[in-house]
C-alpha positions as CSV (number, residue, x, y, z in Angstrom):
1,M,30.4,-42.8,-16.8
2,P,27.1,-41.5,-16.8
3,I,27.5,-39.5,-13.6
4,T,30.7,-37.5,-13.3
5,E,32.0,-34.7,-10.9
6,R,32.6,-31.6,-12.2
7,G,34.1,-29.3,-9.4
8,R,31.4,-29.3,-6.4
9,K,28.6,-30.5,-8.7
10,F,27.6,-33.9,-10.3
11,L,26.9,-34.2,-13.8
12,S,24.4,-36.6,-15.1
13,T,24.4,-37.7,-18.7
14,V,21.8,-39.8,-20.5
15,H,22.1,-40.7,-24.3
16,H,19.0,-41.7,-26.0
17,K,18.5,-42.2,-29.9
18,G,21.4,-39.8,-30.8
19,E,20.5,-37.2,-28.4
20,R,22.0,-36.0,-25.2
21,Y,20.6,-35.2,-22.1
22,R,22.5,-33.4,-19.2
23,R,21.7,-32.0,-15.7
24,S,23.8,-30.9,-12.8
25,F,23.4,-31.4,-9.1
26,D,25.1,-30.8,-5.8
27,A,24.5,-34.0,-4.5
28,R,25.0,-37.5,-6.5
29,A,21.9,-39.0,-5.1
30,D,20.0,-36.4,-6.9
31,A,21.9,-36.9,-10.0
32,E,21.4,-40.6,-9.8
33,T,17.6,-40.2,-9.2
34,W,17.3,-37.9,-12.3
35,E,19.2,-40.3,-14.6
36,M,16.6,-43.0,-13.6
37,Q,13.7,-41.0,-14.1
38,A,15.0,-39.5,-17.4
39,R,15.6,-42.8,-18.8
40,L,12.4,-44.1,-18.0
41,D,10.5,-41.0,-19.4
42,L,12.7,-41.4,-22.6
43,R,11.8,-45.1,-23.0
44,N,8.1,-44.2,-22.6
45,G,8.0,-41.2,-24.9
46,R,7.6,-38.8,-22.0
47,P,9.5,-35.4,-22.0
48,V,12.6,-35.4,-19.7
49,D,12.3,-33.0,-16.5
50,R,14.8,-30.2,-17.3
51,G,14.1,-28.9,-13.4
52,D,15.3,-25.6,-12.5
53,T,18.5,-25.1,-14.2
54,R,19.2,-22.4,-11.5
55,T,19.2,-24.8,-8.5
56,G,19.3,-28.1,-10.2
57,V,16.5,-29.8,-8.3
58,S,14.9,-32.3,-9.9
59,T,10.8,-32.6,-9.8
60,G,10.0,-35.5,-11.8
61,V,6.6,-37.1,-11.1
62,T,6.0,-35.8,-7.5
63,M,4.0,-37.5,-4.9
64,E,1.0,-35.0,-5.3
65,R,0.9,-35.9,-9.2
66,L,0.9,-39.9,-8.4
67,R,-1.9,-39.6,-5.5
68,E,-4.2,-37.7,-8.5
69,E,-3.5,-40.3,-10.8
70,A,-4.1,-43.2,-8.3
71,L,-7.3,-41.8,-6.9
72,A,-8.6,-41.1,-10.4
73,H,-7.4,-44.4,-12.1
74,H,-7.4,-47.2,-9.3
75,W,-9.7,-46.0,-6.4
76,S,-12.2,-44.2,-8.6
77,S,-14.3,-47.5,-9.0
78,N,-14.2,-48.3,-5.2
79,K,-17.1,-48.2,-3.0
80,D,-15.2,-46.4,-0.5
81,T,-13.1,-43.5,-1.8
82,K,-13.1,-41.5,1.3
83,G,-10.7,-43.8,3.1
84,P,-8.0,-44.1,0.2
85,A,-8.3,-40.2,-0.2
86,L,-7.6,-39.7,3.6
87,N,-4.9,-42.1,3.8
88,T,-2.9,-41.1,0.7
89,R,-3.2,-37.5,1.8
90,L,-1.7,-38.3,5.2
91,V,1.2,-40.2,3.3
92,C,1.9,-37.1,1.3
93,D,1.9,-34.7,4.3
94,M,4.3,-37.1,6.0
95,L,6.8,-37.8,2.7
96,G,6.2,-34.3,1.0
97,W,3.9,-33.5,-1.9
98,D,6.8,-32.3,-3.8
99,L,8.7,-35.1,-3.4
100,P,9.7,-37.0,-6.5
101,V,8.3,-40.6,-6.4
102,T,11.9,-41.9,-7.3
103,Q,13.4,-40.7,-4.2
104,V,10.7,-42.6,-1.9
105,S,13.2,-45.5,-0.5
106,S,12.8,-47.7,2.2
107,R,14.8,-45.6,4.8
108,R,12.2,-42.8,4.1
109,I,9.5,-45.1,4.6
110,E,11.0,-46.5,7.7
111,D,11.4,-42.8,8.9
112,M,7.6,-42.0,8.8
113,V,6.7,-45.2,10.5
114,I,8.8,-44.0,13.3
115,K,7.1,-40.6,13.3
116,L,3.6,-42.1,13.2
117,V,4.5,-44.4,16.2
118,Q,5.8,-41.2,18.1
119,L,2.6,-39.6,17.1
120,G,0.4,-42.3,18.9
121,N,-1.0,-44.0,15.6
122,S,-1.8,-47.7,16.1
123,D,-0.2,-50.5,14.5
124,S,-3.5,-51.0,12.2
125,T,-3.8,-47.5,11.4
126,I,-0.2,-47.7,10.3
127,N,-1.0,-50.7,8.3
128,R,-3.7,-48.9,6.5
129,K,-1.2,-45.8,5.6
130,M,1.3,-48.2,4.5
131,S,-1.4,-50.3,2.3
132,A,-2.3,-47.1,0.6
133,L,1.5,-46.0,-0.1
134,S,2.1,-49.4,-1.4
135,T,-0.9,-49.2,-3.9
136,M,0.6,-45.6,-4.9
137,L,4.0,-47.3,-5.3
138,Q,2.6,-50.3,-7.3
139,Y,0.6,-47.9,-9.6
140,A,3.9,-45.8,-10.2
141,R,6.1,-48.9,-11.2
142,K,3.1,-50.2,-13.3
143,H,3.3,-46.8,-15.5
144,Q,7.0,-47.1,-15.1
145,Y,7.5,-44.0,-13.0
146,I,9.7,-46.1,-10.8
147,P,11.9,-49.4,-11.8
148,S,10.3,-51.3,-8.5
149,V,8.9,-50.7,-5.3
150,P,10.8,-50.3,-2.0
151,D,10.4,-52.5,0.8
152,I,7.5,-51.2,2.8
153,P,7.2,-52.4,6.2
154,R,4.0,-53.9,8.2
155,R,3.3,-53.4,11.9
156,R,2.3,-56.8,13.8
157,E,-1.2,-56.3,14.7
158,P,-2.7,-58.1,17.9
159,E,-5.9,-60.3,17.5
160,N,-8.4,-58.0,19.6
161,R,-11.0,-59.7,21.7
162,I,-14.1,-60.3,19.6
163,R,-17.3,-58.5,21.2
164,W,-20.4,-59.9,20.7
165,I,-24.1,-59.4,22.1
166,S,-25.1,-61.7,24.8
167,E,-29.0,-63.0,25.1
168,D,-29.3,-60.7,28.0
169,E,-27.9,-57.8,26.0
170,E,-30.1,-58.6,23.3
171,G,-33.0,-58.8,25.3
172,E,-32.3,-55.3,27.1
173,L,-31.8,-53.5,23.8
174,L,-35.0,-54.8,22.2
175,A,-36.9,-53.8,25.4
176,F,-35.4,-50.4,25.2
177,F,-36.6,-49.9,22.1
178,K,-40.0,-51.4,22.7
179,F,-40.4,-48.9,25.5
180,T,-39.3,-46.0,23.3
181,D,-42.0,-47.3,20.8
182,N,-39.3,-47.5,18.0
183,Q,-40.4,-50.5,15.9
184,D,-38.0,-49.7,12.8
185,M,-34.9,-50.4,15.3
186,I,-36.4,-53.4,16.9
187,D,-37.2,-54.9,13.3
188,F,-33.5,-53.8,12.1
189,I,-31.8,-55.4,15.2
190,K,-33.3,-58.6,14.7
191,V,-32.9,-58.7,11.1
192,G,-29.1,-57.6,11.5
193,L,-28.6,-60.2,14.1
194,D,-29.9,-63.0,12.2
195,T,-28.5,-62.5,9.0
196,G,-25.2,-61.0,10.0
197,A,-25.8,-58.3,6.9
198,R,-23.7,-55.1,7.1
199,R,-25.3,-51.9,8.2
200,G,-25.4,-50.4,4.6
201,E,-26.4,-53.7,3.2
202,L,-29.4,-53.7,5.6
203,L,-30.2,-49.8,4.9
204,K,-30.4,-50.7,1.3
205,M,-32.3,-53.8,1.4
206,Q,-35.4,-53.6,-0.9
207,S,-38.3,-55.9,-1.1
208,R,-37.4,-57.6,-4.2
209,D,-34.0,-58.8,-2.5
210,I,-36.4,-61.5,-0.3
211,H,-37.3,-64.4,-2.3
212,E,-38.5,-67.9,-1.1
213,G,-36.8,-67.7,2.5
214,K,-33.8,-65.9,1.4
215,L,-32.0,-62.6,1.5
216,Y,-30.1,-61.8,-1.6
217,I,-27.4,-59.1,-1.3
218,W,-26.4,-57.7,-4.8
219,E,-24.0,-55.1,-3.9
220,S,-21.4,-56.0,-1.0
221,K,-18.2,-54.5,0.3
222,G,-16.2,-57.6,-1.4
223,G,-18.1,-56.9,-4.6
224,K,-19.6,-60.8,-4.6
225,P,-23.1,-61.1,-4.3
226,R,-24.6,-63.9,-1.8
227,S,-27.8,-65.3,-0.4
228,I,-28.6,-65.9,3.3
229,P,-31.5,-67.9,4.5
230,L,-33.8,-66.3,6.6
231,T,-34.4,-67.3,10.2
232,N,-38.3,-67.5,11.2
233,R,-37.9,-64.2,13.1
234,A,-36.1,-62.6,10.4
235,N,-38.7,-63.9,7.7
236,E,-41.5,-62.7,9.7
237,V,-39.8,-59.3,10.3
238,L,-39.2,-58.8,6.8
239,S,-42.6,-60.2,5.1
240,K,-44.4,-57.7,7.5
241,R,-42.5,-54.5,6.2
242,M,-42.8,-55.9,2.5
243,S,-46.6,-55.9,3.0
244,L,-46.1,-52.2,4.0
245,T,-44.3,-51.4,0.8
246,D,-46.0,-50.1,-2.6
247,S,-42.9,-51.1,-4.9
248,P,-40.4,-53.8,-5.1
249,T,-37.7,-51.5,-5.2
250,E,-38.8,-49.5,-1.9
251,K,-36.3,-49.7,1.0
252,L,-37.6,-51.7,3.7
253,F,-35.8,-49.6,6.1
254,A,-36.4,-46.1,4.3
255,S,-37.3,-44.6,7.6
256,L,-33.6,-45.3,8.7
257,S,-30.4,-43.4,7.9
258,G,-26.9,-43.8,9.1
259,D,-27.2,-40.7,11.3
260,A,-30.6,-41.9,12.6
261,L,-29.3,-45.2,13.1
262,R,-26.2,-43.8,15.2
263,Y,-28.6,-41.7,17.3
264,Y,-31.1,-44.3,18.7
265,W,-28.1,-46.7,19.0
266,D,-26.3,-44.4,21.2
267,R,-29.6,-43.7,23.1
268,A,-29.9,-47.2,23.8
269,R,-26.1,-48.0,24.7
270,Q,-26.2,-45.0,27.1
271,H,-29.3,-46.7,29.1
272,M,-27.3,-49.8,29.1
273,K,-24.3,-48.0,30.5
274,L,-22.1,-49.3,27.4
275,M,-21.2,-45.5,26.3
276,L,-17.2,-46.7,27.2
277,D,-17.3,-49.7,25.4
278,A,-16.0,-48.9,22.1
279,Q,-17.0,-51.9,20.4
280,F,-20.8,-52.0,21.0
281,V,-21.7,-50.3,17.8
282,P,-23.9,-51.6,15.1
283,H,-21.7,-53.8,13.4
284,I,-21.4,-55.7,16.7
285,M,-24.5,-57.4,15.1
286,R,-22.5,-58.9,12.4
287,H,-20.0,-60.2,15.0
288,T,-22.8,-61.6,16.8
289,F,-24.1,-63.5,13.9
290,C,-20.7,-65.0,13.2
291,S,-20.0,-65.7,16.7
292,R,-23.1,-67.7,17.6
293,L,-22.8,-69.8,14.1
294,A,-19.3,-70.8,15.2
295,M,-20.4,-71.4,18.9
296,K,-22.9,-74.0,17.7
297,G,-20.3,-75.7,15.7
298,V,-21.2,-74.3,12.0
299,P,-17.9,-74.7,9.7
300,L,-15.8,-71.8,9.1
301,P,-16.3,-72.2,5.3
302,V,-19.8,-71.8,5.9
303,I,-19.8,-68.7,8.0
304,K,-17.5,-67.5,5.4
305,E,-19.8,-67.6,2.7
306,L,-22.9,-66.6,4.8
307,A,-20.9,-63.4,6.2
308,G,-19.4,-62.6,2.7
309,H,-16.1,-62.4,3.8
310,A,-13.4,-61.7,1.4
311,T,-11.0,-64.6,2.5
312,I,-11.0,-67.3,5.2
313,M,-8.5,-65.3,7.1
314,T,-11.3,-62.8,8.3
315,T,-13.3,-66.0,9.5
316,Q,-10.7,-67.4,10.9
317,R,-11.3,-65.0,13.9
318,Y,-14.1,-67.1,15.1
319,V,-12.6,-70.3,15.3
320,H,-11.7,-70.2,19.1
321,M,-15.3,-70.0,19.6
322,A,-16.1,-73.2,17.8
323,P,-16.9,-76.1,20.3
324,S,-13.7,-77.6,18.7
325,N,-11.7,-81.0,19.5
326,L,-9.3,-79.5,22.0
327,T,-11.0,-80.5,25.0
328,D,-11.7,-83.8,24.0
329,A,-7.9,-84.1,23.1
330,I,-6.9,-83.1,26.6
331,H,-9.4,-86.0,27.9
332,I,-7.5,-88.3,25.7
333,L,-4.2,-87.0,27.3
334,E,-5.6,-87.2,30.5
335,G,-6.8,-90.7,29.7
336,N,-3.2,-91.6,28.6
337,N,-1.9,-90.3,31.8
338,D,-4.3,-92.3,33.9
339,N,-3.1,-95.5,32.0
340,G,0.5,-94.6,31.9
341,S,0.4,-93.8,35.9
342,Q,-1.1,-97.4,36.6
343,S,1.4,-98.9,34.3
344,S,4.3,-97.0,36.0
345,D,2.7,-97.9,39.7
346,Q,2.6,-101.8,38.5
347,A,6.2,-101.5,37.2
348,T,7.4,-100.1,40.4
349,S,5.6,-102.2,42.8
350,Q,7.2,-105.2,40.9
351,N,10.9,-103.9,41.2
352,C,10.4,-102.9,44.9
353,G,11.2,-105.1,48.0
354,V,9.5,-105.6,51.2
355,N,10.6,-102.3,52.6
356,G,9.8,-100.2,49.5
357,V,13.2,-100.3,48.3
358,V,13.6,-100.4,44.6
359,A,15.7,-103.5,43.8
């Protein structure tokens, strides 16, 4: 047997190419963990963790080491590295930086989720942490630090109400920036509403990205380039800004930065008494673009391509705004009910006597 009891200790033994590797532990679970890790290390030519012979505690590949490797080799090419760095740090805080990866069990993960709920984390926040943990463990399995990935629970996220800018709000927003003489924000909002481009895509936009009435976005969040036909309003705004540039690589909104945009937007937001509306942020222009297309009956696959959504599931959120056949279906049902009622009344009258009693 690989694991045998020796008094109050558990002795784990692994044989490999004529060599014998032995460790003793206070708990059987630790002995089993070390045995599994030792076999993986030997199979892949890595040195076996001898641990601290005085305490018998297995170190193995820790969560800290796994995080460092995953950030360096998996997430390093991502446009967003801050999100993974933050979520993986929080995961390691919860599980323990020195915890061997082989000891990350479904029970430990479930206990972590319970703690996150108790700390007031929302379901979406918990799911982001679970996604980061899943990626780390998939990396560990790929490099044979663990034989398999334990089950990782996901929380059910409710579909939040989609907030968009109404025509009255758009008029008030533009009027505020006209009053404050901020033409950059007026142009930014018009183009944002009419293209659905992300904030970063708008801020990076260059003269050479506009060609024959289309906006070409080469670097997007999803990694896929896309083109967006321009409305007359957006085309007029961008043509004017292009005429003021000296180089095709000059940014059309060079005078705006992320911080400046946030400052100006919050001033308008405060003027409109919408500071308590958590969804009234610059990203709402993108929601407005998709919502207006859906309400005009534009097919979801077309909205998906224009918005640059990675999957149709994201675009599916706007299906409830489309002028669908649901109302027509109810009208048909009402028509059937009318016909059915008429037929039922006729049948009843035929089966009734003069006193209205059914024969």
